[in-house]
C-alpha positions in Angstrom: -0.2 0.0 0.1 3.0 2.5 0.7 3.5 2.7 -3.4 0.0 4.0 -3.5 0.2 6.2 -0.7 3.2 7.8 -2.1 1.4 8.6 -5.3 -1.3 10.3 -2.8 1.3 12.5 -1.5 2.6 14.0 -4.9 -1.2 13.9 -6.6 -2.5 15.5 -3.5 -0.1 18.5 -3.0 0.0 19.0 -7.0 -3.6 20.2 -6.0 -3.1 22.1 -2.6 -0.4 24.0 -4.2 -1.5 25.1 -6.4 -3.3 29.0 -6.1 -6.7 28.7 -5.8 -9.9 30.1 -3.7 -9.0 28.2 -0.6 -5.3 29.5 -0.7 -6.0 33.0 -0.9 -8.4 32.4 1.9 -6.0 30.8 4.0 -3.3 34.1 2.7 -5.8 36.7 4.2 -6.8 34.7 7.5 -3.0 34.4 8.1 -2.7 38.1 9.3 -4.7 37.4 12.7 -3.9 33.8 13.3 -1.1 31.2 12.8 -3.7 28.6 12.8 -6.0 29.9 9.9 -4.3 27.2 7.5 -5.8 24.3 10.0 -8.8 26.2 10.6 -9.2 26.4 6.8 -8.1 22.6 6.6 -10.8 21.5 9.1 -13.3 23.3 7.2 -12.2 21.4 3.8 -12.8 18.2 5.8 -15.9 18.7 7.1 -16.9 18.6 3.3 -14.3 16.5 2.1 -14.9 13.1 4.5 -18.7 12.7 3.1 -18.2 13.5 -0.4 -15.0 10.7 0.0 -18.0 8.5 1.2 -20.3 8.8 -1.3 -17.9 8.8 -4.0 -16.5 5.0 -2.3 -20.1 3.9 -2.3 -21.1 4.9 -6.0 -22.3 8.3 -6.2 -19.5 9.5 -8.1 -21.7 10.3 -11.5 -23.8 12.4 -9.2 -21.2 15.3 -9.3 -20.6 14.7 -12.6 -23.8 15.7 -13.8 -24.4 19.1 -15.7 -27.4 20.6 -13.4 -25.7 19.8 -10.4 -22.3 21.2 -11.9 -24.4 24.5 -13.4 -26.1 25.0 -9.4 -22.8 24.4 -7.7 -21.3 27.3 -10.8 -23.9 29.8 -9.6 -24.3 29.5 -6.2 -20.3 28.9 -5.4 -19.3 31.3 -7.7 -21.8 34.0 -6.5 -20.4 32.9 -3.0 -17.1 33.5 -3.7 -17.9 36.8 -5.2 -19.3 38.2 -2.4 -16.3 36.8 0.1 -13.9 38.2 -2.2 -15.6 41.5 -2.1 -16.3 41.7 1.7 -12.7 40.8 2.0 -11.5 43.9 -0.2 -14.1 46.5 2.1 -12.5 45.2 5.3 -9.1 45.3 4.2 -8.3 48.4 5.8 -9.9 47.6 9.5 -7.9 44.1 9.2 -4.7 45.6 8.6 -4.9 48.7 10.3 -7.1 48.0 13.1 -6.4 44.4 13.7 -10.5 43.6 13.2 -11.8 40.4 12.4 -13.3 39.6 9.0 -17.6 38.7 9.7 -16.4 34.6 8.7 -14.0 32.9 10.4 -11.3 30.4 8.5 -13.3 27.3 9.5 -16.1 28.6 7.9 -14.1 29.8 4.7 -12.9 26.3 4.3 -16.2 24.9 4.2 -17.5 27.6 1.3 -14.4 27.3 -0.1 -15.0 23.2 -0.7 -18.5 22.6 -0.8 -19.6 25.2 -3.3 -16.4 24.6 -5.5 -17.7 23.1 -8.7 -14.1 21.9 -9.9 -13.2 20.7 -6.8 -16.4 18.1 -6.5 -15.4 17.6 -10.0 -11.9 16.5 -9.5 -13.2 14.2 -6.9 -15.4 12.7 -8.9 -12.8 12.3 -11.9 -9.1 12.3 -10.2 -10.1 11.5 -6.4 -12.5 8.9 -8.1 -9.5 7.0 -9.4 -7.7 6.9 -6.0 -10.4 6.4 -4.2 -11.0 3.0 -6.3 -7.1 2.0 -5.4 -8.0 1.5 -2.1 -11.0 -0.5 -2.3 -8.8 -3.8 -2.0 -7.7 -2.3 1.5 -11.3 -2.4 3.0 -11.8 0.5 5.6 -8.3 0.4 7.0 -7.1 0.9 3.5 -9.5 4.1 2.9 -8.5 5.9 6.0 -4.9 5.7 5.5 -5.7 7.4 2.1 -7.5 9.9 3.6 -5.3 11.0 6.5 -2.7 11.0 3.8 -4.5 13.2 1.6 -5.9 15.5 4.5 -2.2 15.9 6.1 -1.2 17.0 3.0 -3.6 19.9 2.8 -2.9 20.7 6.5 0.9 20.6 6.7 1.0 22.9 3.4 -1.9 25.6 4.5 -0.4 25.7 8.1 3.1 26.2 6.7 1.8 29.3 4.7 0.0 30.6 7.7 3.0 30.6 10.2 5.1 31.9 7.3 2.8 35.0 6.7 1.7 35.3 10.3 5.3 35.2 11.6 6.6 37.5 9.3 3.9 40.0 8.6 5.9 42.8 10.8 8.7 42.9 7.9 6.4 43.7 5.0 4.5 47.4 6.1 1.4 47.8 6.4 1.0 48.9 2.7 2.5 45.7 1.3 0.1 43.9 3.7 -3.0 45.6 2.6 -1.5 44.9 -1.4 -1.2 41.4 -0.7 -5.3 41.3 0.8 -6.4 43.4 -1.9 -4.6 40.8 -4.4 -6.3 37.6 -1.9 -10.1 39.7 -2.8 -9.4 40.2 -6.4 -8.2 36.3 -6.9 -11.7 35.2 -5.0 -13.4 37.7 -6.9 -11.8 36.0 -10.4 -12.5 32.8 -9.3 -15.7 33.5 -8.7 -16.5 34.7 -11.7 -14.7 32.2 -13.4 -16.9 29.7 -11.7 -20.3 31.7 -13.0 -19.0 31.9 -16.9 -18.4 28.1 -16.3 -22.0 27.6 -14.9 -23.6 30.2 -17.7 -21.4 28.1 -20.3 -23.6 25.0 -19.3 -26.8 26.3 -20.4 -25.5 27.1 -24.0 
């Protein structure tokens, strides 16, 4: 089973290290706490665990359904755009006054996962192949698979959080606010991409 687990590590890291909504949210939340990445990954797990179980028991096709993808693209795109705009508006209070945004890192992890159509589609395709590799190992194999996969998310996002939190004082307020704006724009951009993708499914 070890060679398969190593493949899970490589594939998981290639996904989690790629810039995306969850990464952008982790960066923004790390100004207030060094554990933002861990909290985001825990929120991510709230969606991921039941999703993997559904796929394991044969419901992968549901997430490949065009109507499901359309609904998730529109809802998820709208929600992520709203969160990006909220982040942009709150940038001065967060950076200059040390206030927290209205939603926690844990909640952000849930939203960025549960309303991300590409995250769900990844699990219904690439994730499905990985899950199937562990079916011969039973429950033990499935648990080993998920723990390995989730630890990749947890370790990477926690490292990002710790680095940002520990070094933010070296950057200056203006640079910090600039990074906050970039994260907000990334969220709006990803949300817009989800919306456009959903609209294309209609045509």
